[in-house]
DRENZAKOL-40852 format. One line per field, with one value per residue: residue number from 1; chain; x, y, z of N, C-alpha, C in turn. Coordinates in pm, 1 decimal, always signed. Layout:
% DRENZAKOL-40852
seq	c(NUM/...);
mol	c(A/...);
n.east	c(X/...);
n.north	c(Y/...);
n.up	c(Z/...);
ca.east	c(X/...);
ca.north	c(Y/...);
ca.up	c(Z/...);
c.east	c(X/...);
c.north	c(Y/...);
c.up	c(Z/...);
//
This chain:
% DRENZAKOL-40852
seq	c(1/2/3/4/5/6/7/8/9/10/11/12/13/14/15/16/17/18/19/20/21/22/23/24/25/26/27/28/29/30/31/32/33/34/35/36/37/38/39/40/41/42/43/44/45/46/47/48/49/50/51/52/53/54/55/56/57/58/59/60/61/62/63/64/65/66/67/68/69/70/71/72/73/74/75/76/77/78/79/80/81/82/83/84/85/86/87/88/89/90/91/92/93/94/95/96/97/98/99/100/101/102/103/104/105/106/107/108/109/110/111/112/113/114/115/116/117/118/119/120/121/122/123/124/125/126/127/128/129/130/131/132/133/134/135/136/137/138/139/140/141/142/143/144/145/146/147/148/149/150/151/152/153/154/155/156/157/158/159/160/161/162/163/164/165);
mol	c(A/A/A/A/A/A/A/A/A/A/A/A/A/A/A/A/A/A/A/A/A/A/A/A/A/A/A/A/A/A/A/A/A/A/A/A/A/A/A/A/A/A/A/A/A/A/A/A/A/A/A/A/A/A/A/A/A/A/A/A/A/A/A/A/A/A/A/A/A/A/A/A/A/A/A/A/A/A/A/A/A/A/A/A/A/A/A/A/A/A/A/A/A/A/A/A/A/A/A/A/A/A/A/A/A/A/A/A/A/A/A/A/A/A/A/A/A/A/A/A/A/A/A/A/A/A/A/A/A/A/A/A/A/A/A/A/A/A/A/A/A/A/A/A/A/A/A/A/A/A/A/A/A/A/A/A/A/A/A/A/A/A/A/A/A);
n.east	c(+5846.0/+5872.3/+6114.8/+6126.2/+5949.2/+6089.9/+6318.6/+6206.5/+6107.2/+6340.3/+6477.8/+6341.9/+6414.8/+6709.0/+6961.1/+7160.8/+7488.2/+7442.9/+7194.3/+6961.9/+6691.8/+6709.4/+6611.7/+6411.7/+6571.1/+6658.2/+6546.5/+6641.1/+6890.8/+7024.3/+7131.6/+7279.4/+7557.7/+7813.2/+8054.5/+8193.5/+8343.6/+8606.5/+8766.3/+9118.2/+9339.3/+9570.7/+9819.7/+10033.4/+9962.8/+9787.9/+9539.5/+9677.2/+9933.3/+9895.8/+9866.5/+10121.4/+10279.0/+10193.6/+10272.3/+10549.5/+10620.5/+10527.2/+10693.1/+10936.7/+10915.7/+10822.4/+10540.8/+10471.8/+10695.3/+10848.3/+11036.0/+10983.2/+11089.2/+11081.0/+10804.3/+10752.8/+10879.5/+10728.3/+10476.5/+10531.2/+10591.0/+10345.7/+10176.8/+10286.9/+10233.1/+9966.3/+9799.7/+9718.8/+9550.3/+9618.0/+9557.2/+9576.6/+9845.3/+9955.6/+9880.1/+10033.6/+10299.5/+10327.2/+10518.9/+10508.8/+10679.7/+10867.8/+10704.2/+10616.6/+10860.5/+10913.8/+10702.5/+10766.8/+11005.5/+10926.8/+10735.2/+10835.9/+10795.3/+10532.2/+10489.4/+10544.8/+10862.9/+10840.2/+10641.8/+10452.3/+10325.7/+10244.9/+10048.3/+10137.4/+10442.0/+10781.9/+11049.1/+11395.9/+11530.0/+11379.3/+11169.3/+10830.4/+10510.0/+10304.6/+10046.7/+9924.2/+9956.2/+9787.5/+9546.6/+9505.1/+9482.5/+9248.3/+9059.6/+9079.8/+8999.9/+8734.8/+8632.0/+8645.0/+8477.7/+8574.1/+8500.2/+8576.1/+8855.7/+8865.4/+8764.1/+8962.3/+9194.2/+9114.8/+9113.3/+9387.9/+9473.8/+9352.8/+9498.4/+9756.0/+9712.6/+9662.6/+9915.4/+10047.6/+9935.7);
n.north	c(+7574.3/+7290.0/+7051.1/+6809.0/+6853.0/+7039.0/+6897.0/+6704.4/+6867.5/+6991.4/+6778.6/+6719.1/+6829.2/+6834.5/+7035.3/+7090.4/+7210.0/+7379.7/+7478.0/+7344.1/+7133.7/+6816.2/+6472.0/+6341.3/+6270.4/+5992.4/+5995.8/+5846.6/+5749.3/+5979.1/+6100.5/+5909.3/+5751.7/+5561.7/+5468.9/+5418.8/+5648.2/+5646.9/+5795.4/+5860.2/+5669.0/+5751.9/+5582.6/+5651.5/+5853.8/+5829.7/+5823.8/+5769.8/+5834.1/+6099.5/+6198.4/+6144.6/+6334.3/+6570.2/+6515.9/+6492.4/+6752.1/+6908.2/+6815.9/+6910.3/+7188.8/+7488.7/+7658.4/+7869.0/+8008.3/+8080.5/+8150.2/+8344.3/+8202.8/+7943.4/+7906.7/+7915.3/+7676.9/+7486.9/+7529.4/+7459.1/+7184.3/+7083.8/+7153.6/+7009.4/+6756.3/+6751.0/+6844.4/+7103.0/+7370.0/+7543.0/+7811.5/+7847.8/+7787.7/+7997.6/+8215.6/+8167.5/+8183.2/+8435.6/+8719.0/+8951.7/+9133.0/+9196.9/+9325.1/+9541.1/+9673.4/+9747.5/+9924.8/+10120.2/+10208.3/+10311.3/+10500.8/+10681.7/+10936.4/+10942.6/+10726.0/+10581.7/+10498.9/+10287.8/+10129.2/+9832.7/+9530.2/+9325.2/+9199.5/+9142.6/+9164.9/+9062.0/+8883.1/+8963.9/+8780.1/+8736.1/+8569.2/+8475.0/+8457.5/+8270.6/+8180.6/+8371.4/+8585.1/+8511.1/+8491.4/+8759.6/+8860.9/+8733.8/+8845.5/+9116.5/+9105.0/+9022.8/+9237.4/+9447.2/+9354.1/+9185.7/+8913.6/+8698.9/+8703.1/+8660.6/+8399.1/+8251.1/+8308.9/+8198.1/+7925.3/+7884.7/+7952.8/+7745.5/+7531.5/+7595.3/+7581.4/+7311.3/+7213.8/+7305.6/+7164.1);
n.up	c(+7350.9/+7160.9/+7141.8/+7003.2/+6795.9/+6652.7/+6572.0/+6402.0/+6201.7/+6111.5/+6003.2/+5776.8/+5522.3/+5327.6/+5224.8/+4939.8/+4837.6/+4621.9/+4667.8/+4595.9/+4698.3/+4859.3/+4899.3/+5175.7/+5488.0/+5689.0/+6013.6/+6235.5/+6154.4/+6103.4/+6327.8/+6453.8/+6605.5/+6500.3/+6598.1/+6911.1/+7115.8/+7329.4/+7609.3/+7609.7/+7804.3/+8042.4/+8162.9/+8319.0/+8489.7/+8757.7/+9019.0/+9256.3/+9172.9/+9139.2/+9401.2/+9485.4/+9352.3/+9474.3/+9739.0/+9705.8/+9621.0/+9837.7/+10037.8/+9957.4/+9926.3/+10105.1/+10108.4/+10261.1/+10300.9/+10059.5/+9762.1/+9461.1/+9249.4/+9351.2/+9356.7/+9084.7/+9003.0/+9146.0/+9030.6/+8763.0/+8787.8/+8885.2/+8675.1/+8458.6/+8551.8/+8519.8/+8715.3/+8766.5/+8594.4/+8281.0/+8313.7/+8593.8/+8623.3/+8475.6/+8634.4/+8861.6/+8765.6/+8669.1/+8661.8/+8879.6/+9003.3/+8810.0/+8622.3/+8777.3/+8816.9/+8552.9/+8507.9/+8698.0/+8587.7/+8334.8/+8397.7/+8588.4/+8695.9/+8773.8/+8939.5/+9254.3/+9398.0/+9568.5/+9472.2/+9428.3/+9295.0/+9443.8/+9714.8/+9963.9/+10157.0/+10092.8/+10259.2/+10343.8/+10188.1/+9971.1/+10010.5/+10053.4/+10208.5/+10046.8/+10068.7/+10232.9/+10056.6/+9837.9/+9973.6/+10035.4/+9776.3/+9691.2/+9867.6/+9792.3/+9520.6/+9552.4/+9698.6/+9512.4/+9318.4/+9122.1/+9007.4/+8845.2/+8866.0/+9138.8/+9153.6/+9009.2/+9160.6/+9400.1/+9341.2/+9307.1/+9563.5/+9713.1/+9610.4/+9700.4/+9976.1/+9998.4/+9943.8/+10168.2/+10373.9);
ca.east	c(+5886.3/+5895.1/+6236.4/+6099.5/+5886.4/+6195.5/+6405.9/+6138.7/+6099.8/+6473.0/+6525.9/+6259.1/+6485.0/+6853.0/+6997.7/+7294.7/+7563.8/+7388.1/+7066.3/+6847.2/+6657.9/+6723.7/+6505.4/+6409.0/+6670.4/+6606.0/+6572.5/+6718.3/+7029.8/+7085.1/+7203.0/+7340.1/+7703.6/+7847.5/+8174.4/+8199.2/+8471.9/+8642.0/+8881.1/+9246.5/+9379.0/+9711.9/+9855.6/+10137.8/+9906.5/+9672.8/+9505.6/+9786.9/+10042.8/+9860.6/+9899.8/+10266.9/+10331.0/+10164.1/+10357.6/+10688.1/+10635.8/+10509.3/+10808.4/+11053.2/+10893.4/+10734.7/+10474.0/+10460.7/+10825.4/+10905.3/+11069.3/+10907.5/+11147.9/+11023.8/+10664.9/+10758.5/+10911.8/+10609.8/+10374.4/+10572.2/+10575.4/+10202.6/+10119.4/+10334.1/+10164.9/+9824.2/+9728.0/+9661.1/+9519.2/+9708.1/+9523.6/+9636.0/+9989.9/+9986.7/+9866.8/+10146.1/+10430.2/+10327.6/+10621.2/+10457.7/+10790.8/+10923.9/+10608.9/+10621.7/+10985.6/+10896.6/+10613.4/+10844.9/+11104.8/+10862.6/+10653.1/+10899.2/+10742.1/+10397.6/+10481.5/+10635.6/+10967.8/+10798.8/+10529.0/+10458.9/+10201.3/+10212.8/+9964.4/+10216.3/+10584.3/+10872.1/+11158.7/+11519.3/+11576.6/+11282.7/+11069.3/+10699.5/+10403.3/+10220.2/+9907.6/+9878.5/+9949.8/+9667.1/+9430.9/+9487.5/+9433.0/+9108.4/+8980.6/+9079.7/+8916.1/+8594.9/+8597.9/+8627.6/+8383.4/+8642.7/+8458.8/+8655.9/+8984.5/+8839.9/+8750.2/+9092.5/+9284.8/+9066.0/+9163.4/+9530.7/+9482.7/+9321.2/+9611.0/+9866.1/+9675.4/+9680.3/+10059.8/+10090.1/+9876.0);
ca.north	c(+7520.6/+7147.5/+7016.3/+6699.4/+6907.4/+7105.2/+6800.5/+6641.4/+6967.7/+7014.8/+6663.5/+6700.6/+6860.8/+6849.2/+7119.5/+7072.6/+7334.1/+7467.8/+7531.0/+7260.4/+7042.9/+6674.2/+6393.7/+6328.8/+6181.8/+5907.6/+6061.8/+5762.2/+5735.9/+6110.8/+6139.3/+5794.2/+5745.7/+5421.2/+5434.9/+5469.8/+5711.5/+5640.4/+5880.9/+5792.5/+5647.2/+5773.9/+5490.4/+5707.8/+5947.6/+5774.1/+5898.8/+5756.3/+5912.6/+6238.3/+6233.6/+6139.0/+6463.3/+6667.1/+6483.1/+6525.2/+6897.9/+6963.6/+6780.7/+6986.7/+7333.4/+7544.8/+7769.5/+7980.0/+8075.2/+8041.7/+8256.7/+8338.9/+8093.4/+7820.0/+7898.5/+7880.0/+7534.1/+7414.7/+7542.3/+7380.9/+7041.8/+7051.6/+7165.8/+6895.4/+6636.3/+6762.2/+6871.6/+7237.6/+7414.7/+7642.3/+7940.4/+7848.9/+7792.4/+8134.3/+8304.2/+8144.6/+8218.8/+8575.5/+8790.0/+9082.9/+9222.3/+9244.2/+9421.0/+9661.5/+9743.1/+9807.8/+10040.9/+10222.4/+10260.6/+10385.9/+10611.1/+10716.2/+11062.9/+10921.5/+10607.7/+10581.5/+10396.7/+10176.7/+10062.0/+9687.8/+9467.3/+9221.7/+9242.0/+9122.2/+9190.5/+8948.1/+8909.0/+9007.0/+8674.5/+8724.6/+8468.3/+8533.1/+8364.6/+8272.8/+8162.0/+8505.2/+8665.7/+8479.3/+8529.4/+8903.9/+8881.4/+8688.8/+8948.7/+9237.4/+9078.5/+9021.9/+9374.4/+9530.8/+9292.3/+9108.3/+8778.5/+8602.4/+8700.7/+8597.5/+8255.1/+8195.8/+8317.3/+8103.5/+7792.8/+7882.6/+7950.4/+7609.0/+7447.4/+7625.8/+7527.7/+7165.5/+7188.8/+7338.8/+7069.4);
ca.up	c(+7223.9/+7170.4/+7067.8/+6910.1/+6675.3/+6577.4/+6507.6/+6288.7/+6097.0/+6057.1/+5928.6/+5658.5/+5399.0/+5332.8/+5112.2/+4886.5/+4828.5/+4519.2/+4712.3/+4562.9/+4807.6/+4833.8/+4960.9/+5320.9/+5548.0/+5795.1/+6141.3/+6325.4/+6110.8/+6090.6/+6448.3/+6519.7/+6605.1/+6483.3/+6672.9/+7046.7/+7141.8/+7470.8/+7639.2/+7622.7/+7943.0/+8067.6/+8270.7/+8403.6/+8587.0/+8825.2/+9139.5/+9352.1/+9117.0/+9162.9/+9539.4/+9496.9/+9307.0/+9580.1/+9854.1/+9669.8/+9620.0/+9972.4/+10120.2/+9911.4/+9934.3/+10206.6/+10041.0/+10357.0/+10301.3/+9930.8/+9668.3/+9336.6/+9171.4/+9407.3/+9311.3/+8943.2/+8995.1/+9194.4/+8927.3/+8646.1/+8820.1/+8893.7/+8541.1/+8379.8/+8602.5/+8489.9/+8840.2/+8761.1/+8458.9/+8223.8/+8375.5/+8727.8/+8600.3/+8432.6/+8751.1/+8951.5/+8710.1/+8626.1/+8739.5/+8918.1/+9036.6/+8683.3/+8566.3/+8861.7/+8784.6/+8421.7/+8527.1/+8767.9/+8493.5/+8226.1/+8448.5/+8716.9/+8747.9/+8827.3/+9024.4/+9369.2/+9390.3/+9654.2/+9407.6/+9416.7/+9251.7/+9542.1/+9826.7/+10085.5/+10133.4/+10108.8/+10352.2/+10278.4/+10097.5/+9862.0/+10044.6/+10080.3/+10247.3/+9926.8/+10110.0/+10274.2/+9934.2/+9761.7/+10054.9/+10015.2/+9639.4/+9688.8/+9936.3/+9710.2/+9403.2/+9595.6/+9739.4/+9393.8/+9226.5/+9018.8/+9042.9/+8770.3/+8934.2/+9268.9/+9132.3/+8971.6/+9274.8/+9500.7/+9301.5/+9337.9/+9709.5/+9757.1/+9572.2/+9793.2/+10106.5/+9989.2/+9956.2/+10304.2/+10470.2);
c.east	c(+5923.2/+6013.8/+6209.5/+6031.9/+5989.6/+6281.4/+6336.9/+6127.2/+6236.2/+6524.3/+6443.9/+6337.9/+6634.7/+6892.7/+7140.2/+7362.5/+7505.0/+7247.5/+6945.7/+6820.1/+6674.4/+6613.8/+6519.2/+6522.2/+6604.7/+6647.2/+6661.0/+6864.4/+7100.2/+7170.4/+7266.8/+7491.8/+7740.8/+7966.3/+8168.2/+8338.5/+8496.4/+8762.8/+9008.4/+9282.1/+9528.7/+9750.2/+9959.4/+10082.5/+9777.3/+9645.4/+9617.8/+9909.4/+10021.5/+9900.7/+10050.2/+10330.5/+10312.1/+10253.6/+10502.1/+10711.7/+10625.1/+10624.9/+10931.7/+11038.8/+10801.6/+10669.1/+10449.4/+10590.7/+10900.3/+10936.4/+10980.6/+10958.8/+11096.5/+10881.3/+10659.9/+10786.4/+10793.6/+10503.0/+10406.7/+10552.3/+10428.8/+10136.6/+10160.1/+10267.6/+10015.0/+9738.6/+9664.9/+9640.6/+9624.0/+9682.6/+9586.2/+9788.9/+10032.3/+9979.3/+9988.7/+10279.6/+10437.0/+10418.0/+10576.9/+10570.0/+10853.1/+10834.9/+10612.5/+10748.4/+10977.6/+10808.4/+10690.1/+10946.1/+11040.7/+10785.4/+10706.8/+10848.5/+10610.0/+10387.1/+10587.0/+10743.3/+10935.1/+10683.2/+10554.5/+10323.7/+10161.2/+10128.5/+10037.6/+10362.6/+10665.2/+10978.9/+11284.8/+11574.3/+11481.2/+11176.0/+10940.7/+10606.4/+10300.1/+10073.2/+9849.5/+9864.8/+9820.5/+9539.8/+9401.1/+9435.0/+9285.9/+9018.7/+8969.2/+8990.4/+8768.4/+8547.6/+8567.5/+8537.5/+8447.0/+8616.9/+8537.2/+8795.2/+8974.0/+8836.0/+8885.6/+9189.9/+9243.1/+9113.8/+9311.7/+9551.3/+9455.6/+9435.5/+9728.4/+9837.7/+9690.0/+9828.4/+10109.8/+10040.8/+9963.0);
c.north	c(+7375.3/+7108.9/+6905.8/+6749.8/+6980.4/+7004.8/+6732.4/+6739.4/+6985.7/+6896.9/+6637.9/+6722.3/+6874.0/+6926.2/+7091.8/+7208.0/+7430.6/+7517.5/+7446.8/+7162.0/+6899.5/+6601.6/+6391.4/+6239.5/+6104.4/+5966.7/+5977.4/+5753.6/+5870.7/+6146.5/+6021.2/+5800.0/+5598.8/+5377.5/+5497.7/+5523.8/+5708.4/+5729.3/+5798.6/+5780.6/+5663.9/+5690.9/+5550.7/+5799.2/+5889.2/+5857.1/+5888.0/+5832.2/+6059.5/+6279.6/+6229.0/+6271.8/+6567.9/+6643.5/+6522.0/+6676.5/+6955.5/+6926.7/+6863.1/+7137.4/+7369.7/+7668.6/+7887.6/+8060.8/+8034.7/+8164.6/+8243.3/+8225.2/+7957.9/+7800.0/+7862.3/+7731.0/+7448.1/+7413.0/+7456.3/+7231.6/+7001.1/+7058.3/+7047.6/+6765.5/+6639.8/+6793.8/+7010.4/+7276.3/+7513.6/+7779.8/+7951.9/+7857.7/+7934.5/+8232.6/+8290.3/+8192.9/+8362.5/+8655.2/+8933.0/+9181.1/+9279.8/+9348.8/+9551.7/+9741.7/+9811.8/+9932.9/+10154.4/+10287.5/+10351.9/+10508.0/+10659.6/+10846.4/+11039.5/+10808.7/+10615.9/+10474.4/+10274.2/+10095.7/+9912.5/+9636.0/+9352.6/+9281.4/+9229.4/+9148.7/+9063.1/+8983.8/+8945.5/+8904.8/+8653.6/+8619.4/+8537.4/+8421.8/+8369.1/+8247.0/+8296.5/+8596.6/+8638.9/+8501.9/+8678.1/+8934.1/+8844.3/+8794.8/+9075.5/+9220.3/+9082.4/+9162.7/+9462.5/+9467.0/+9217.9/+8960.4/+8671.4/+8589.5/+8633.4/+8445.8/+8191.0/+8197.8/+8223.6/+7961.4/+7779.6/+7877.0/+7810.7/+7513.4/+7470.0/+7572.1/+7376.0/+7131.3/+7211.4/+7236.8/+6948.6);
c.up	c(+7242.8/+7082.4/+6967.8/+6783.2/+6589.8/+6502.5/+6390.5/+6172.8/+6030.4/+5976.2/+5802.9/+5529.3/+5424.4/+5207.9/+5069.2/+4876.8/+4726.9/+4552.1/+4676.6/+4675.2/+4764.2/+4909.1/+5112.6/+5369.3/+5660.5/+5929.5/+6231.6/+6283.7/+6104.3/+6210.8/+6520.5/+6505.4/+6603.0/+6569.1/+6811.9/+7071.8/+7291.8/+7495.3/+7651.5/+7769.3/+7954.6/+8189.0/+8365.3/+8511.3/+8643.2/+8948.5/+9242.8/+9304.3/+9140.6/+9303.6/+9561.9/+9457.0/+9415.4/+9701.4/+9826.8/+9677.5/+9760.2/+10065.0/+10082.9/+9935.1/+10050.3/+10144.6/+10134.0/+10362.7/+10174.0/+9846.6/+9545.2/+9248.4/+9220.5/+9357.1/+9162.9/+8925.5/+9038.4/+9086.3/+8805.4/+8670.4/+8823.6/+8756.4/+8453.8/+8423.4/+8575.3/+8611.0/+8844.5/+8615.0/+8409.7/+8285.2/+8514.6/+8718.8/+8563.5/+8549.3/+8842.2/+8895.0/+8658.7/+8718.6/+8769.0/+8950.2/+8909.2/+8617.9/+8645.3/+8833.8/+8649.3/+8430.6/+8594.3/+8674.3/+8388.5/+8275.6/+8582.5/+8777.3/+8821.9/+8929.4/+9134.4/+9351.0/+9476.2/+9594.1/+9395.0/+9369.7/+9344.9/+9652.7/+9959.4/+10053.0/+10154.4/+10211.3/+10274.2/+10179.6/+9978.6/+9886.9/+10087.8/+10128.7/+10134.9/+9959.5/+10153.1/+10152.4/+9858.2/+9841.7/+10037.0/+9875.2/+9627.5/+9752.4/+9852.2/+9587.2/+9439.6/+9630.2/+9618.4/+9287.3/+9110.9/+9046.0/+8968.6/+8832.8/+9069.3/+9254.7/+9098.6/+9089.0/+9387.1/+9468.6/+9335.5/+9489.0/+9763.9/+9725.9/+9668.0/+9932.9/+10108.6/+10003.7/+10098.9/+10407.0/+10494.3);
//
């Protein structure tokens, strides 16, 4: 199918709201844009500013030994700086322990008291190796064919590895 033949055919008639046809329109002016739209430039967030956020966070937090609250703070800072997407932010701040506790409470007959939605365990202070956690999630998603979950968790894993470097 030739696109140029379609565009010339489609520009032959222009119909009004009441269904009556109007005269031919000029093909060149029909698709011309008179104003050039340029993206807004945010002077506060530059490439060097971007690396500053990563350096600041990596100097303050150890993602190999962080609590869930630490991960929430890291995620919030990166999201506010425009470094991660809303989807990545949502993955990081999703409280799996709270959900697991709710499941245990509502279905206590069917669910073990040891049930957890995490792939790895935390220490007595609630600290977890978040890189190992997301590596396990990536492997599990791939194993079960959850390719979308695999892709999202892989992005988060790469972000955590960048913080650890």
